[in-house]
Residue, then its C-alpha position, 0 to 999 in steps of 0.5 A: m219107438k219106446s212104449r208109452k205104457p210105463w208113462i201112462a201108468l205113472c200118470g195114473a198112479l199120481a192121479l190116484a195119490v192126489t185123490a187119496c190126499a184130498p179132504p173128504n167131501a171136497q167139492v169140485v170147482t168149475a169155472p163160472q159160465a157166462p150168463a145166457a144172452t138176454s133178448q133186447a126186449a128183456a134188456a130194455a128198461p120197462r116204463t112205470l105204470t104212471e108213465g104208461n098211463l099219462t095223457e098228453t095235454p097242451f099243459g103237460p101230461i096228466s096222470p090217472a090220479g090227476r083225472k080222478l081228482l078233477t072228477i071227484v072235486e066236481q062230483t063232491s062240489l055237487r054233493e056238498i053245495t046241496t047238503s051245505t045249503w040244507a045245513l044252513q036251513r036246518s041246523a041250530n048249531p052255529a058252528v055247523q052253519d059257519a062250516a056250511q057257509t064256507i064250504i058252499t063258497q069254496h066249493k063253488d070256486l073249486e067247481n068253476r075252476d075245475t070246469d074251466i081246467s077240464t074244458r081246456m084239456g078236453l076232459a069230460v066234466p061230471t054233471r051228477p054226483a057219484p052213486d055213493m055220494q047220491a046215496g048220502i044226499d038222498r039219506m040227508r034229504g029226510e033228516f033234520g035237527d041233531a040227526f042231520d048235523r051228525d050225518y052231515v058233519n061225519t059224511l063230509r069229514k070222512a070225504h075230506a080225509e079221503a080227498l086230502i090223501l088224493v090231493s097230496t098224491v097228485r100234488a107230489d108228482t103232477r107234471n101238469t101246469l093247470v093241475r098243480p096250482f089247482a091241487d094246491l088250492a084244493g088242499d088248502y080248502i080241504k084243510t079249512h073244511i076239516n078244521l071247521l067240521e071238527k069245531t062243530g063237536d060232532v065228528d066221530y073220529a072212529q069213522l075216519p079212514v086209516p091211510d094204507l102206507 
């Protein structure tokens, strides 16, 4: 048998020649490796936060934002019917009185609808304003004249701006057949109240919330 040493030596020489001809800093290219297998849990599409927190009702699921809207409308109605009644008694500004009368009428309507919707879906109905709303009531209780007008108008104008943002959010994606028309109506009433409050001439626009988009 012939010796394989000359053949081995020739292969080594060829390898050295190829290396010498290669450009400097040449990178070694390796075949791509297949990705590691993912677990079944990782591969599954995660549920969105909204879907994960929906509450099922006979009228379609309701989101946390929808429940918050029902709560805030009820609490706001309690606050605004009280303070608007004071506005009718204390204000000498006809525009303030016009705004107050409309707010009372429309919030009584919203309050009745809100209670009916919440009851039909088995949701709790607030019986008292939120603590920050109660603070405003307590503050205005001792105010009269122009001081009352300014506080009343600006407190309600700011609250309506925040409520309009919430209503728009709920109306955009609610799947509940009771909440949808309620959000439409609430949005219409809120815009009416905003326009009436602005006609009083007492709105301080610097106090209004800036939306975080």
